[in-house]
N, C-alpha and C positions, 0 to 999 in steps of 0.2 A: 539348604535344599540340594539334593544330589543331582549331578549332571545326568542327562538322558544318555542311554547307551547308544553307541554308534550303530548304524544300519548294518545288518548282516549282508553278506554277498547275495546277489540275485539267484544263484544256483541253489535254491532251497532244497533240491532233491539230493544233494550230495551228503553223504554220511557225516562229514566233518561240520557242515553247516547245520545239519539237524541236531548233532550233538551240542554244538554251541548254543543253539536256540533253546534246547532243553535244559542246559546248564543255567542259562539266563532265567528261564521259567522257575527252575528249582530255587534259585537264589531269591527271586521275587516272592515266591510262595512262602519261603522261610522268613521273609521280612527283614533280610539282612542288607545293610548297605555294603558297598565294596570295602570300606574301611573296617567295618565290623567283621566281615568275612575274612579280611586279611589278618585281623587280630586272632580270630578263632582257628584259622587254617595254618598260620605261620608262613603264608605265601605273600609276596608283594602284590600290591594293587595292580601293577603292570602285568604280572604273571596271570592274575585272575582275569583281568581285562582281555588279555590275549586268548585265554581259554574260551572266552565268550565271544570272540570276534568272528570265528568261522573261517579264518584265513589259513589256519594251520591246525594240526592235531595236537592237543595238549599231551604232556607226558603222563605216564601212569601215576606218578607221585602227585602231580597237579590235580588230576581227576579224583584221586582217592581223597586228598586233603580237602578239596572243594566240596565234594559230595558229603563227606563226614561232617564237615563244619556246618553244612546246611541241615544236619540232623538225620541223614539217611544212614541206616546201620549196615545195609547190604550194598556194597559197592560193586559186586560181581557183575550185575547187568550193565553198569556204567562202563566198567573196564572192557567188557565184551564189545560194547558199541564203539569204544575208543579203538580197540584192536581192528574192528571192521573198517573204521574210518582210515586207518593207516594203510589199508590195502586199496583204497579208492583214490580217485583223482582229487586234487585240491581245486578250489575255485580259480577261475581265470583271473589274472590280474586286471584290474580296471585301468584302462589307459588314462593317463593324466590329462585333464582338460586344459590346465594351465601350462604355459611354457615360459621358462625363465628367459628374460630378455635383459640385455645390457642397456645402458642409457641411450646408445645410438641405434638400437634395434638389431645389432649384430648377434650372431650365434654366440652364447656365453662360452662355449668350448673354445671357439676361435679367439675370443677376447682374452682368455687366460693363457693362451698358447705362449705368448711372449714372456709372461711371468715365469712359467715353468721352464722356459729355455734357459733362464739364468742359472738354474740348478743343474741343468743337463750339460751345460758347457763347462769344461774344466777351466778353472781360474788360475792365472799365473800368480805365483807367490811373490 
């Protein structure tokens, strides 16, 4: 059974998010799994997943291969939407809810400072 797709960014009115949502819908309507789409398009599953994430605008090559592998003959409207998405804002980054902690609760950057100092200090031969 295939894994469910990750949630799209909340800014659903942004062109890159709308493009990603429509790419997802196209893949689902075509009945293709990510693995099968990867085989047909020649693109990696990671590239295809990224194209459907809505966090960045996929390349022309990715959109073309994705859409054609899903059975669409005319990629022109898809490329026009991709081009429009490149001129608009990208979704805001979602702040991380988790914070890395060391075993003693100290800031992890401070915990590593002593380790990095070994390489920063010239060693006598």
